[in-house]
PDB file of N, H, CA, C and O in Angstrom:
ATOM      1  N   MET A   1       5.681  25.853 -21.460  1.00  0.00           N
ATOM      2  CA  MET A   1       4.555  24.974 -21.160  1.00  0.00           C
ATOM      3  C   MET A   1       5.064  23.842 -20.271  1.00  0.00           C
ATOM      4  O   MET A   1       6.003  23.138 -20.644  1.00  0.00           O
ATOM      5  N   SER A   2       4.471  23.666 -19.132  1.00  0.00           N
ATOM      6  H   SER A   2       3.708  24.238 -18.829  1.00  0.00           H
ATOM      7  CA  SER A   2       4.936  22.650 -18.196  1.00  0.00           C
ATOM      8  C   SER A   2       4.400  21.275 -18.571  1.00  0.00           C
ATOM      9  O   SER A   2       3.466  21.149 -19.364  1.00  0.00           O
ATOM     10  N   LYS A   3       5.009  20.249 -17.986  1.00  0.00           N
ATOM     11  H   LYS A   3       5.767  20.352 -17.342  1.00  0.00           H
ATOM     12  CA  LYS A   3       4.576  18.878 -18.259  1.00  0.00           C
ATOM     13  C   LYS A   3       3.126  18.656 -17.842  1.00  0.00           C
ATOM     14  O   LYS A   3       2.406  17.897 -18.491  1.00  0.00           O
ATOM     15  N   SER A   4       2.695  19.303 -16.777  1.00  0.00           N
ATOM     16  H   SER A   4       3.281  19.919 -16.249  1.00  0.00           H
ATOM     17  CA  SER A   4       1.309  19.140 -16.330  1.00  0.00           C
ATOM     18  C   SER A   4       0.330  19.757 -17.330  1.00  0.00           C
ATOM     19  O   SER A   4      -0.818  19.322 -17.427  1.00  0.00           O
ATOM     20  N   ASP A   5       0.784  20.775 -18.075  1.00  0.00           N
ATOM     21  H   ASP A   5       1.716  21.129 -17.996  1.00  0.00           H
ATOM     22  CA  ASP A   5      -0.072  21.402 -19.076  1.00  0.00           C
ATOM     23  C   ASP A   5      -0.380  20.477 -20.242  1.00  0.00           C
ATOM     24  O   ASP A   5      -1.407  20.631 -20.902  1.00  0.00           O
ATOM     25  N   VAL A   6       0.500  19.518 -20.501  1.00  0.00           N
ATOM     26  H   VAL A   6       1.335  19.393 -19.964  1.00  0.00           H
ATOM     27  CA  VAL A   6       0.323  18.635 -21.655  1.00  0.00           C
ATOM     28  C   VAL A   6      -0.004  17.198 -21.262  1.00  0.00           C
ATOM     29  O   VAL A   6      -0.068  16.327 -22.130  1.00  0.00           O
ATOM     30  N   SER A   7      -0.211  16.935 -19.985  1.00  0.00           N
ATOM     31  H   SER A   7      -0.159  17.642 -19.281  1.00  0.00           H
ATOM     32  CA  SER A   7      -0.445  15.559 -19.547  1.00  0.00           C
ATOM     33  C   SER A   7      -1.797  15.011 -19.995  1.00  0.00           C
ATOM     34  O   SER A   7      -1.957  13.794 -20.092  1.00  0.00           O
ATOM     35  N   ASN A   8      -2.759  15.861 -20.264  1.00  0.00           N
ATOM     36  H   ASN A   8      -2.629  16.849 -20.185  1.00  0.00           H
ATOM     37  CA  ASN A   8      -4.089  15.389 -20.636  1.00  0.00           C
ATOM     38  C   ASN A   8      -4.435  15.600 -22.106  1.00  0.00           C
ATOM     39  O   ASN A   8      -5.594  15.452 -22.493  1.00  0.00           O
ATOM     40  N   ILE A   9      -3.445  15.944 -22.929  1.00  0.00           N
ATOM     41  H   ILE A   9      -2.504  16.064 -22.615  1.00  0.00           H
ATOM     42  CA  ILE A   9      -3.768  16.159 -24.331  1.00  0.00           C
ATOM     43  C   ILE A   9      -3.802  14.845 -25.092  1.00  0.00           C
ATOM     44  O   ILE A   9      -3.170  13.867 -24.691  1.00  0.00           O
ATOM     45  N   ARG A  10      -4.535  14.828 -26.182  1.00  0.00           N
ATOM     46  H   ARG A  10      -5.048  15.623 -26.508  1.00  0.00           H
ATOM     47  CA  ARG A  10      -4.708  13.606 -26.978  1.00  0.00           C
ATOM     48  C   ARG A  10      -3.790  13.659 -28.203  1.00  0.00           C
ATOM     49  O   ARG A  10      -3.939  14.520 -29.070  1.00  0.00           O
ATOM     50  N   TRP A  11      -2.853  12.737 -28.253  1.00  0.00           N
ATOM     51  H   TRP A  11      -2.732  12.038 -27.548  1.00  0.00           H
ATOM     52  CA  TRP A  11      -1.904  12.666 -29.349  1.00  0.00           C
ATOM     53  C   TRP A  11      -2.491  11.841 -30.491  1.00  0.00           C
ATOM     54  O   TRP A  11      -3.220  10.877 -30.256  1.00  0.00           O
ATOM     55  N   ARG A  12      -2.171  12.224 -31.730  1.00  0.00           N
ATOM     56  H   ARG A  12      -1.579  13.007 -31.921  1.00  0.00           H
ATOM     57  CA  ARG A  12      -2.625  11.452 -32.890  1.00  0.00           C
ATOM     58  C   ARG A  12      -1.491  11.345 -33.901  1.00  0.00           C
ATOM     59  O   ARG A  12      -0.662  12.244 -34.042  1.00  0.00           O
ATOM     60  N   LYS A  13      -1.483  10.215 -34.598  1.00  0.00           N
ATOM     61  H   LYS A  13      -2.156   9.484 -34.484  1.00  0.00           H
ATOM     62  CA  LYS A  13      -0.490   9.946 -35.618  1.00  0.00           C
ATOM     63  C   LYS A  13      -1.090  10.196 -36.987  1.00  0.00           C
ATOM     64  O   LYS A  13      -2.303  10.090 -37.166  1.00  0.00           O
ATOM     65  N   SER A  14      -0.272  10.517 -37.927  1.00  0.00           N
ATOM     66  H   SER A  14       0.713  10.603 -37.782  1.00  0.00           H
ATOM     67  CA  SER A  14      -0.730  10.720 -39.294  1.00  0.00           C
ATOM     68  C   SER A  14      -1.378   9.452 -39.830  1.00  0.00           C
ATOM     69  O   SER A  14      -0.966   8.342 -39.492  1.00  0.00           O
ATOM     70  N   SER A  15      -2.387   9.624 -40.661  1.00  0.00           N
ATOM     71  H   SER A  15      -2.722  10.525 -40.936  1.00  0.00           H
ATOM     72  CA  SER A  15      -3.018   8.465 -41.306  1.00  0.00           C
ATOM     73  C   SER A  15      -2.057   7.815 -42.295  1.00  0.00           C
ATOM     74  O   SER A  15      -2.304   6.697 -42.749  1.00  0.00           O
ATOM     75  N   HIS A  16      -0.976   8.491 -42.633  1.00  0.00           N
ATOM     76  H   HIS A  16      -0.776   9.399 -42.264  1.00  0.00           H
ATOM     77  CA  HIS A  16       0.038   7.944 -43.537  1.00  0.00           C
ATOM     78  C   HIS A  16       1.061   7.090 -42.798  1.00  0.00           C
ATOM     79  O   HIS A  16       1.894   6.448 -43.438  1.00  0.00           O
ATOM     80  N   SER A  17       1.021   7.067 -41.474  1.00  0.00           N
ATOM     81  H   SER A  17       0.344   7.588 -40.954  1.00  0.00           H
ATOM     82  CA  SER A  17       1.950   6.263 -40.690  1.00  0.00           C
ATOM     83  C   SER A  17       1.547   4.800 -40.759  1.00  0.00           C
ATOM     84  O   SER A  17       0.368   4.455 -40.679  1.00  0.00           O
ATOM     85  N   GLY A  18       2.532   3.967 -40.907  1.00  0.00           N
ATOM     86  H   GLY A  18       3.490   4.247 -40.972  1.00  0.00           H
ATOM     87  CA  GLY A  18       2.258   2.538 -40.964  1.00  0.00           C
ATOM     88  C   GLY A  18       2.030   1.953 -39.577  1.00  0.00           C
ATOM     89  O   GLY A  18       2.350   2.596 -38.578  1.00  0.00           O
ATOM     90  N   PRO A  19       1.487   0.752 -39.502  1.00  0.00           N
ATOM     91  CA  PRO A  19       1.205   0.127 -38.207  1.00  0.00           C
ATOM     92  C   PRO A  19       2.442  -0.407 -37.496  1.00  0.00           C
ATOM     93  O   PRO A  19       2.356  -0.815 -36.338  1.00  0.00           O
ATOM     94  N   HIS A  20       3.595  -0.410 -38.169  1.00  0.00           N
ATOM     95  H   HIS A  20       3.665  -0.078 -39.109  1.00  0.00           H
ATOM     96  CA  HIS A  20       4.798  -1.020 -37.600  1.00  0.00           C
ATOM     97  C   HIS A  20       5.800  -0.010 -37.071  1.00  0.00           C
ATOM     98  O   HIS A  20       6.967  -0.349 -36.874  1.00  0.00           O
ATOM     99  N   GLY A  21       5.376   1.206 -36.840  1.00  0.00           N
ATOM    100  H   GLY A  21       4.428   1.481 -37.000  1.00  0.00           H
ATOM    101  CA  GLY A  21       6.283   2.212 -36.290  1.00  0.00           C
ATOM    102  C   GLY A  21       7.126   2.842 -37.375  1.00  0.00           C
ATOM    103  O   GLY A  21       6.633   3.128 -38.466  1.00  0.00           O
ATOM    104  N   GLY A  22       8.392   3.057 -37.082  1.00  0.00           N
ATOM    105  H   GLY A  22       8.792   2.824 -36.196  1.00  0.00           H
ATOM    106  CA  GLY A  22       9.264   3.715 -38.042  1.00  0.00           C
ATOM    107  C   GLY A  22       9.408   5.177 -37.721  1.00  0.00           C
ATOM    108  O   GLY A  22       9.392   5.575 -36.556  1.00  0.00           O
ATOM    109  N   GLU A  23       9.548   5.970 -38.745  1.00  0.00           N
ATOM    110  H   GLU A  23       9.561   5.647 -39.692  1.00  0.00           H
ATOM    111  CA  GLU A  23       9.777   7.404 -38.582  1.00  0.00           C
ATOM    112  C   GLU A  23       8.452   8.147 -38.526  1.00  0.00           C
ATOM    113  O   GLU A  23       8.015   8.711 -39.529  1.00  0.00           O
ATOM    114  N   CYS A  24       7.818   8.152 -37.382  1.00  0.00           N
ATOM    115  H   CYS A  24       8.173   7.694 -36.568  1.00  0.00           H
ATOM    116  CA  CYS A  24       6.508   8.781 -37.226  1.00  0.00           C
ATOM    117  C   CYS A  24       6.572   9.905 -36.203  1.00  0.00           C
ATOM    118  O   CYS A  24       7.353   9.862 -35.252  1.00  0.00           O
ATOM    119  N   VAL A  25       5.750  10.890 -36.416  1.00  0.00           N
ATOM    120  H   VAL A  25       5.115  10.925 -37.188  1.00  0.00           H
ATOM    121  CA  VAL A  25       5.560  11.924 -35.421  1.00  0.00           C
ATOM    122  C   VAL A  25       4.102  11.909 -34.998  1.00  0.00           C
ATOM    123  O   VAL A  25       3.230  11.446 -35.734  1.00  0.00           O
ATOM    124  N   GLU A  26       3.855  12.415 -33.818  1.00  0.00           N
ATOM    125  H   GLU A  26       4.563  12.791 -33.220  1.00  0.00           H
ATOM    126  CA  GLU A  26       2.495  12.562 -33.318  1.00  0.00           C
ATOM    127  C   GLU A  26       2.245  14.039 -33.061  1.00  0.00           C
ATOM    128  O   GLU A  26       3.158  14.787 -32.713  1.00  0.00           O
ATOM    129  N   VAL A  27       1.003  14.442 -33.237  1.00  0.00           N
ATOM    130  H   VAL A  27       0.262  13.833 -33.520  1.00  0.00           H
ATOM    131  CA  VAL A  27       0.607  15.831 -33.088  1.00  0.00           C
ATOM    132  C   VAL A  27      -0.552  15.904 -32.104  1.00  0.00           C
ATOM    133  O   VAL A  27      -1.379  14.995 -32.040  1.00  0.00           O
ATOM    134  N   ALA A  28      -0.607  16.987 -31.338  1.00  0.00           N
ATOM    135  H   ALA A  28       0.066  17.725 -31.389  1.00  0.00           H
ATOM    136  CA  ALA A  28      -1.709  17.189 -30.396  1.00  0.00           C
ATOM    137  C   ALA A  28      -2.039  18.674 -30.312  1.00  0.00           C
ATOM    138  O   ALA A  28      -1.168  19.532 -30.458  1.00  0.00           O
ATOM    139  N   ASP A  29      -3.306  18.954 -30.077  1.00  0.00           N
ATOM    140  H   ASP A  29      -4.013  18.257 -29.958  1.00  0.00           H
ATOM    141  CA  ASP A  29      -3.755  20.327 -29.849  1.00  0.00           C
ATOM    142  C   ASP A  29      -3.730  20.589 -28.351  1.00  0.00           C
ATOM    143  O   ASP A  29      -4.443  19.942 -27.584  1.00  0.00           O
ATOM    144  N   ALA A  30      -2.908  21.539 -27.945  1.00  0.00           N
ATOM    145  H   ALA A  30      -2.329  22.065 -28.568  1.00  0.00           H
ATOM    146  CA  ALA A  30      -2.869  21.957 -26.543  1.00  0.00           C
ATOM    147  C   ALA A  30      -3.613  23.287 -26.436  1.00  0.00           C
ATOM    148  O   ALA A  30      -4.091  23.816 -27.440  1.00  0.00           O
ATOM    149  N   ALA A  31      -3.708  23.812 -25.251  1.00  0.00           N
ATOM    150  H   ALA A  31      -3.319  23.382 -24.436  1.00  0.00           H
ATOM    151  CA  ALA A  31      -4.484  25.033 -25.016  1.00  0.00           C
ATOM    152  C   ALA A  31      -4.035  26.191 -25.892  1.00  0.00           C
ATOM    153  O   ALA A  31      -4.872  26.901 -26.450  1.00  0.00           O
ATOM    154  N   SER A  32      -2.738  26.393 -26.021  1.00  0.00           N
ATOM    155  H   SER A  32      -2.058  25.816 -25.568  1.00  0.00           H
ATOM    156  CA  SER A  32      -2.257  27.552 -26.778  1.00  0.00           C
ATOM    157  C   SER A  32      -1.237  27.189 -27.847  1.00  0.00           C
ATOM    158  O   SER A  32      -0.581  28.072 -28.399  1.00  0.00           O
ATOM    159  N   ALA A  33      -1.094  25.904 -28.147  1.00  0.00           N
ATOM    160  H   ALA A  33      -1.627  25.186 -27.700  1.00  0.00           H
ATOM    161  CA  ALA A  33      -0.063  25.494 -29.090  1.00  0.00           C
ATOM    162  C   ALA A  33      -0.422  24.173 -29.764  1.00  0.00           C
ATOM    163  O   ALA A  33      -1.278  23.422 -29.297  1.00  0.00           O
ATOM    164  N   ILE A  34       0.257  23.920 -30.867  1.00  0.00           N
ATOM    165  H   ILE A  34       0.952  24.531 -31.246  1.00  0.00           H
ATOM    166  CA  ILE A  34       0.209  22.618 -31.515  1.00  0.00           C
ATOM    167  C   ILE A  34       1.486  21.913 -31.095  1.00  0.00           C
ATOM    168  O   ILE A  34       2.581  22.430 -31.318  1.00  0.00           O
ATOM    169  N   MET A  35       1.362  20.750 -30.494  1.00  0.00           N
ATOM    170  H   MET A  35       0.473  20.330 -30.312  1.00  0.00           H
ATOM    171  CA  MET A  35       2.507  20.013 -29.976  1.00  0.00           C
ATOM    172  C   MET A  35       2.892  18.897 -30.944  1.00  0.00           C
ATOM    173  O   MET A  35       2.031  18.293 -31.583  1.00  0.00           O
ATOM    174  N   VAL A  36       4.205  18.628 -31.046  1.00  0.00           N
ATOM    175  H   VAL A  36       4.904  19.119 -30.526  1.00  0.00           H
ATOM    176  CA  VAL A  36       4.720  17.575 -31.915  1.00  0.00           C
ATOM    177  C   VAL A  36       5.743  16.785 -31.118  1.00  0.00           C
ATOM    178  O   VAL A  36       6.562  17.357 -30.399  1.00  0.00           O
ATOM    179  N   ARG A  37       5.689  15.443 -31.254  1.00  0.00           N
ATOM    180  H   ARG A  37       5.024  14.978 -31.838  1.00  0.00           H
ATOM    181  CA  ARG A  37       6.664  14.583 -30.577  1.00  0.00           C
ATOM    182  C   ARG A  37       6.980  13.387 -31.459  1.00  0.00           C
ATOM    183  O   ARG A  37       6.255  13.095 -32.410  1.00  0.00           O
ATOM    184  N   ASP A  38       8.056  12.704 -31.140  1.00  0.00           N
ATOM    185  H   ASP A  38       8.645  12.941 -30.367  1.00  0.00           H
ATOM    186  CA  ASP A  38       8.475  11.480 -31.821  1.00  0.00           C
ATOM    187  C   ASP A  38       7.666  10.333 -31.245  1.00  0.00           C
ATOM    188  O   ASP A  38       7.655  10.135 -30.030  1.00  0.00           O
ATOM    189  N   SER A  39       6.988   9.575 -32.093  1.00  0.00           N
ATOM    190  H   SER A  39       6.997   9.735 -33.080  1.00  0.00           H
ATOM    191  CA  SER A  39       6.137   8.490 -31.596  1.00  0.00           C
ATOM    192  C   SER A  39       6.938   7.389 -30.916  1.00  0.00           C
ATOM    193  O   SER A  39       6.395   6.655 -30.090  1.00  0.00           O
ATOM    194  N   LYS A  40       8.225   7.259 -31.248  1.00  0.00           N
ATOM    195  H   LYS A  40       8.666   7.855 -31.919  1.00  0.00           H
ATOM    196  CA  LYS A  40       9.057   6.231 -30.620  1.00  0.00           C
ATOM    197  C   LYS A  40       9.574   6.659 -29.248  1.00  0.00           C
ATOM    198  O   LYS A  40      10.088   5.836 -28.491  1.00  0.00           O
ATOM    199  N   ASP A  41       9.438   7.940 -28.931  1.00  0.00           N
ATOM    200  H   ASP A  41       9.019   8.609 -29.546  1.00  0.00           H
ATOM    201  CA  ASP A  41       9.935   8.472 -27.656  1.00  0.00           C
ATOM    202  C   ASP A  41       8.882   9.406 -27.057  1.00  0.00           C
ATOM    203  O   ASP A  41       9.117  10.610 -26.949  1.00  0.00           O
ATOM    204  N   PRO A  42       7.717   8.862 -26.664  1.00  0.00           N
ATOM    205  CA  PRO A  42       6.623   9.716 -26.204  1.00  0.00           C
ATOM    206  C   PRO A  42       6.924  10.550 -24.961  1.00  0.00           C
ATOM    207  O   PRO A  42       6.254  11.553 -24.716  1.00  0.00           O
ATOM    208  N   ASP A  43       7.920  10.152 -24.176  1.00  0.00           N
ATOM    209  H   ASP A  43       8.464   9.337 -24.374  1.00  0.00           H
ATOM    210  CA  ASP A  43       8.290  10.937 -22.996  1.00  0.00           C
ATOM    211  C   ASP A  43       9.469  11.862 -23.267  1.00  0.00           C
ATOM    212  O   ASP A  43       9.943  12.554 -22.367  1.00  0.00           O
ATOM    213  N   GLY A  44       9.936  11.872 -24.502  1.00  0.00           N
ATOM    214  H   GLY A  44       9.550  11.310 -25.234  1.00  0.00           H
ATOM    215  CA  GLY A  44      11.083  12.692 -24.874  1.00  0.00           C
ATOM    216  C   GLY A  44      10.686  14.117 -25.178  1.00  0.00           C
ATOM    217  O   GLY A  44       9.606  14.570 -24.799  1.00  0.00           O
ATOM    218  N   PRO A  45      11.571  14.824 -25.867  1.00  0.00           N
ATOM    219  CA  PRO A  45      11.324  16.240 -26.175  1.00  0.00           C
ATOM    220  C   PRO A  45      10.066  16.440 -27.021  1.00  0.00           C
ATOM    221  O   PRO A  45       9.665  15.576 -27.800  1.00  0.00           O
ATOM    222  N   ARG A  46       9.474  17.594 -26.838  1.00  0.00           N
ATOM    223  H   ARG A  46       9.800  18.296 -26.205  1.00  0.00           H
ATOM    224  CA  ARG A  46       8.285  17.975 -27.612  1.00  0.00           C
ATOM    225  C   ARG A  46       8.515  19.371 -28.170  1.00  0.00           C
ATOM    226  O   ARG A  46       9.145  20.220 -27.539  1.00  0.00           O
ATOM    227  N   LEU A  47       7.997  19.582 -29.353  1.00  0.00           N
ATOM    228  H   LEU A  47       7.485  18.892 -29.866  1.00  0.00           H
ATOM    229  CA  LEU A  47       8.046  20.908 -29.959  1.00  0.00           C
ATOM    230  C   LEU A  47       6.675  21.539 -29.829  1.00  0.00           C
ATOM    231  O   LEU A  47       5.659  20.847 -29.901  1.00  0.00           O
ATOM    232  N   ALA A  48       6.639  22.849 -29.639  1.00  0.00           N
ATOM    233  H   ALA A  48       7.464  23.412 -29.581  1.00  0.00           H
ATOM    234  CA  ALA A  48       5.377  23.580 -29.556  1.00  0.00           C
ATOM    235  C   ALA A  48       5.375  24.680 -30.601  1.00  0.00           C
ATOM    236  O   ALA A  48       6.325  25.455 -30.706  1.00  0.00           O
ATOM    237  N   PHE A  49       4.294  24.741 -31.377  1.00  0.00           N
ATOM    238  H   PHE A  49       3.522  24.111 -31.291  1.00  0.00           H
ATOM    239  CA  PHE A  49       4.143  25.738 -32.430  1.00  0.00           C
ATOM    240  C   PHE A  49       2.871  26.529 -32.194  1.00  0.00           C
ATOM    241  O   PHE A  49       1.886  25.999 -31.682  1.00  0.00           O
ATOM    242  N   THR A  50       2.896  27.796 -32.568  1.00  0.00           N
ATOM    243  H   THR A  50       3.697  28.227 -32.984  1.00  0.00           H
ATOM    244  CA  THR A  50       1.655  28.556 -32.543  1.00  0.00           C
ATOM    245  C   THR A  50       0.751  27.975 -33.629  1.00  0.00           C
ATOM    246  O   THR A  50       1.250  27.404 -34.598  1.00  0.00           O
ATOM    247  N   PRO A  51      -0.555  28.109 -33.488  1.00  0.00           N
ATOM    248  CA  PRO A  51      -1.450  27.617 -34.547  1.00  0.00           C
ATOM    249  C   PRO A  51      -1.134  28.226 -35.913  1.00  0.00           C
ATOM    250  O   PRO A  51      -1.243  27.537 -36.928  1.00  0.00           O
ATOM    251  N   THR A  52      -0.747  29.496 -35.959  1.00  0.00           N
ATOM    252  H   THR A  52      -0.659  30.055 -35.135  1.00  0.00           H
ATOM    253  CA  THR A  52      -0.413  30.147 -37.231  1.00  0.00           C
ATOM    254  C   THR A  52       0.840  29.535 -37.848  1.00  0.00           C
ATOM    255  O   THR A  52       0.869  29.269 -39.050  1.00  0.00           O
ATOM    256  N   ALA A  53       1.865  29.310 -37.050  1.00  0.00           N
ATOM    257  H   ALA A  53       1.842  29.526 -36.074  1.00  0.00           H
ATOM    258  CA  ALA A  53       3.097  28.702 -37.553  1.00  0.00           C
ATOM    259  C   ALA A  53       2.833  27.285 -38.052  1.00  0.00           C
ATOM    260  O   ALA A  53       3.363  26.883 -39.087  1.00  0.00           O
ATOM    261  N   TRP A  54       2.021  26.529 -37.326  1.00  0.00           N
ATOM    262  H   TRP A  54       1.590  26.855 -36.485  1.00  0.00           H
ATOM    263  CA  TRP A  54       1.704  25.157 -37.739  1.00  0.00           C
ATOM    264  C   TRP A  54       0.933  25.161 -39.058  1.00  0.00           C
ATOM    265  O   TRP A  54       1.201  24.336 -39.932  1.00  0.00           O
ATOM    266  N   GLN A  55      -0.014  26.075 -39.207  1.00  0.00           N
ATOM    267  H   GLN A  55      -0.231  26.744 -38.497  1.00  0.00           H
ATOM    268  CA  GLN A  55      -0.793  26.149 -40.443  1.00  0.00           C
ATOM    269  C   GLN A  55       0.099  26.504 -41.626  1.00  0.00           C
ATOM    270  O   GLN A  55      -0.062  25.956 -42.716  1.00  0.00           O
ATOM    271  N   THR A  56       1.033  27.415 -41.413  1.00  0.00           N
ATOM    272  H   THR A  56       1.164  27.860 -40.527  1.00  0.00           H
ATOM    273  CA  THR A  56       1.983  27.773 -42.477  1.00  0.00           C
ATOM    274  C   THR A  56       2.814  26.564 -42.870  1.00  0.00           C
ATOM    275  O   THR A  56       3.003  26.298 -44.057  1.00  0.00           O
ATOM    276  N   PHE A  57       3.314  25.828 -41.879  1.00  0.00           N
ATOM    277  H   PHE A  57       3.161  26.044 -40.915  1.00  0.00           H
ATOM    278  CA  PHE A  57       4.080  24.611 -42.151  1.00  0.00           C
ATOM    279  C   PHE A  57       3.239  23.599 -42.932  1.00  0.00           C
ATOM    280  O   PHE A  57       3.698  23.059 -43.938  1.00  0.00           O
ATOM    281  N   ALA A  58       2.030  23.345 -42.481  1.00  0.00           N
ATOM    282  H   ALA A  58       1.657  23.785 -41.664  1.00  0.00           H
ATOM    283  CA  ALA A  58       1.165  22.360 -43.136  1.00  0.00           C
ATOM    284  C   ALA A  58       0.858  22.779 -44.574  1.00  0.00           C
ATOM    285  O   ALA A  58       0.886  21.942 -45.476  1.00  0.00           O
ATOM    286  N   ASN A  59       0.570  24.038 -44.796  1.00  0.00           N
ATOM    287  H   ASN A  59       0.547  24.718 -44.063  1.00  0.00           H
ATOM    288  CA  ASN A  59       0.292  24.516 -46.151  1.00  0.00           C
ATOM    289  C   ASN A  59       1.497  24.337 -47.067  1.00  0.00           C
ATOM    290  O   ASN A  59       1.348  23.918 -48.215  1.00  0.00           O
ATOM    291  N   ASN A  60       2.687  24.652 -46.568  1.00  0.00           N
ATOM    292  H   ASN A  60       2.808  24.993 -45.635  1.00  0.00           H
ATOM    293  CA  ASN A  60       3.902  24.476 -47.364  1.00  0.00           C
ATOM    294  C   ASN A  60       4.196  23.008 -47.642  1.00  0.00           C
ATOM    295  O   ASN A  60       4.652  22.661 -48.731  1.00  0.00           O
ATOM    296  N   ALA A  61       3.940  22.149 -46.668  1.00  0.00           N
ATOM    297  H   ALA A  61       3.570  22.430 -45.783  1.00  0.00           H
ATOM    298  CA  ALA A  61       4.164  20.706 -46.871  1.00  0.00           C
ATOM    299  C   ALA A  61       3.192  20.169 -47.923  1.00  0.00           C
ATOM    300  O   ALA A  61       3.594  19.420 -48.813  1.00  0.00           O
ATOM    301  N   LYS A  62       1.933  20.544 -47.825  1.00  0.00           N
ATOM    302  H   LYS A  62       1.607  21.153 -47.102  1.00  0.00           H
ATOM    303  CA  LYS A  62       0.931  20.085 -48.796  1.00  0.00           C
ATOM    304  C   LYS A  62       1.248  20.567 -50.206  1.00  0.00           C
ATOM    305  O   LYS A  62       0.970  19.867 -51.180  1.00  0.00           O
ATOM    306  N   ALA A  63       1.822  21.749 -50.316  1.00  0.00           N
ATOM    307  H   ALA A  63       2.047  22.317 -49.524  1.00  0.00           H
ATOM    308  CA  ALA A  63       2.154  22.315 -51.626  1.00  0.00           C
ATOM    309  C   ALA A  63       3.476  21.757 -52.187  1.00  0.00           C
ATOM    310  O   ALA A  63       3.866  22.098 -53.304  1.00  0.00           O
ATOM    311  N   GLY A  64       4.158  20.907 -51.417  1.00  0.00           N
ATOM    312  H   GLY A  64       3.841  20.630 -50.510  1.00  0.00           H
ATOM    313  CA  GLY A  64       5.403  20.302 -51.880  1.00  0.00           C
ATOM    314  C   GLY A  64       6.617  21.191 -51.748  1.00  0.00           C
ATOM    315  O   GLY A  64       7.680  20.858 -52.274  1.00  0.00           O
ATOM    316  N   ARG A  65       6.492  22.306 -51.065  1.00  0.00           N
ATOM    317  H   ARG A  65       5.629  22.576 -50.638  1.00  0.00           H
ATOM    318  CA  ARG A  65       7.606  23.231 -50.927  1.00  0.00           C
ATOM    319  C   ARG A  65       8.655  22.756 -49.913  1.00  0.00           C
ATOM    320  O   ARG A  65       9.708  23.379 -49.786  1.00  0.00           O
ATOM    321  N   LEU A  66       8.388  21.685 -49.205  1.00  0.00           N
ATOM    322  H   LEU A  66       7.532  21.179 -49.308  1.00  0.00           H
ATOM    323  CA  LEU A  66       9.326  21.175 -48.216  1.00  0.00           C
ATOM    324  C   LEU A  66       9.940  19.853 -48.641  1.00  0.00           C
ATOM    325  O   LEU A  66      10.670  19.236 -47.866  1.00  0.00           O
ATOM    326  N   ASP A  67       9.658  19.411 -49.854  1.00  0.00           N
ATOM    327  H   ASP A  67       9.065  19.912 -50.483  1.00  0.00           H
ATOM    328  CA  ASP A  67      10.191  18.139 -50.340  1.00  0.00           C
ATOM    329  C   ASP A  67      11.708  18.221 -50.470  1.00  0.00           C
ATOM    330  O   ASP A  67      12.256  19.229 -50.918  1.00  0.00           O
ATOM    331  N   ALA A  68      12.374  17.140 -50.067  1.00  0.00           N
ATOM    332  H   ALA A  68      11.929  16.322 -49.703  1.00  0.00           H
ATOM    333  CA  ALA A  68      13.831  17.085 -50.188  1.00  0.00           C
ATOM    334  C   ALA A  68      14.206  16.939 -51.659  1.00  0.00           C
ATOM    335  O   ALA A  68      13.543  16.240 -52.425  1.00  0.00           O
ATOM    336  N   GLU A  69      15.264  17.607 -52.019  1.00  0.00           N
ATOM    337  H   GLU A  69      15.802  18.175 -51.396  1.00  0.00           H
ATOM    338  CA  GLU A  69      15.745  17.473 -53.384  1.00  0.00           C
ATOM    339  C   GLU A  69      16.552  16.192 -53.477  1.00  0.00           C
ATOM    340  O   GLU A  69      17.327  15.869 -52.576  1.00  0.00           O
ATOM    341  N   GLY A  70      16.371  15.478 -54.549  1.00  0.00           N
ATOM    342  H   GLY A  70      15.741  15.740 -55.280  1.00  0.00           H
ATOM    343  CA  GLY A  70      17.069  14.201 -54.658  1.00  0.00           C
ATOM    344  C   GLY A  70      17.679  14.043 -55.916  1.00  0.00           C
ATOM    345  O   GLY A  70      18.311  13.018 -56.171  1.00  0.00           O
TER     346      GLY A  70
END
């Protein structure tokens, strides 16, 4: 996916992100992928996931299967 393909997409932050920055990611719906980037580095690297892969990730996160062991 080229930079021009993602130049007009709308990025959004989680409602759980605080107003003061920190460790936040932003997500956007692109034509054929779900894009993820670091909110502190909006021009930096971006990850692209298929909608199916993103849904699997989100379902596992909601179910607590991705929680770090402590």
